[in-house]
N, C-alpha and C positions, 0 to 999 in steps of 0.2 A: 183769580190772580194766583200766580205760582207761589209756592211756599219754599222758604230757604232755611236751612239749619246753619247758624253762624256760631262757630266755636273759636275761642281765642284765649290768649294769655297776655298779661300786662308786662311791659318792660319795667325796669326799676323806677323810672320816672312816672310811668302809669300807675304803679302801685302807690307811690307817694301821693299822687293825685287822688286815688281811691281812698287812702287813709284820711286825707284832708276833707274830701267831699262826702264820703260815705256811699254805701251801696245804692240807696234809693235815688240819689242825685245822678249816679252813672246810668241807672235804668232810665231815668227821665231824659238824659242826654241821648241815649241810644234810641229811645222812642221818637225824639225830635228829629234825629238823623234819618230814621226810617220814614217818618211822615214827610220829610222834605223831598223824598224820592217818590212820593205818591203812594207809600205803603202803609202797613199797619203792623205794630208789634204784637205778636200773639203771646209770647212768653219770654221771660228773662230770668235766668237763674245763675247763681254763683256755684262753683264746683271745686272739689279737690282734685289733685292729679295734674295731668298735662294741660287741662283746660281750666282757666280761671272763671270763665263765664260761658254760658250756652244760651243762645237766642233762637227763637223761631219767629220768623217774620214773613209777611206777605209783601211782595214787591211786584210792580207791574210786569217786569221782564228781566231778562239776563243783562241787558245793557244797564239798567238802573242798579241791579245787584253789583255789577262790575264797578260802576262809578262809586257806589258806597264803599266797596272793598278797597278800591284804590285810595280814596280819601282817608279812610280809617287807617290803613296800613302806612300811608305816607306820613302820618302824624308822628310815628316813631314811639308812641305811647303804648301801643299794643300790636300784636300780630294776630290776625284773624284768618280763618278759612271758611269758605262758603260751600255748602253742599245743596244742590237742587233736590228738593223732596218731591217724590212722585206718588200720587194718590193711587190706591188700589184700582180704582176705575180706569185710570190711565194705563195701568199694567194690563187690565182686561182688554183694552183696545190694542195694546201692543202685541199681545199673544195671538190676536186674530190676524195679524199682518203676515204676509209671506215675504221672506227675505231670501234673496239669491246670494248665498255665501258658500265659499269653499275654504275649508280649513287648510292651513299651511301643510304642504307635503302630501296632500291627498289629491 
């Protein structure tokens, strides 16, 4: 199952909800959302800086990851970004492939 890095920040309303519910409840909510898409939550951390939280999750595919992202961002309580994570073994497979590519201007 593909792994995804999910980073995000809370809106003012989202922060008020976090203050009311606490961090563990938000982790539980994230875990339930990931499970509802057939996935598994690997890690959930809060952070300083541009990102309020960082999640690593297994999801069945990009369609499920997109559906999760759309639902979460449409809530208005937070803004998240998803990055597909690629295993070293997948890179091993990629470097063995031949690509027909011409750089611009060459």
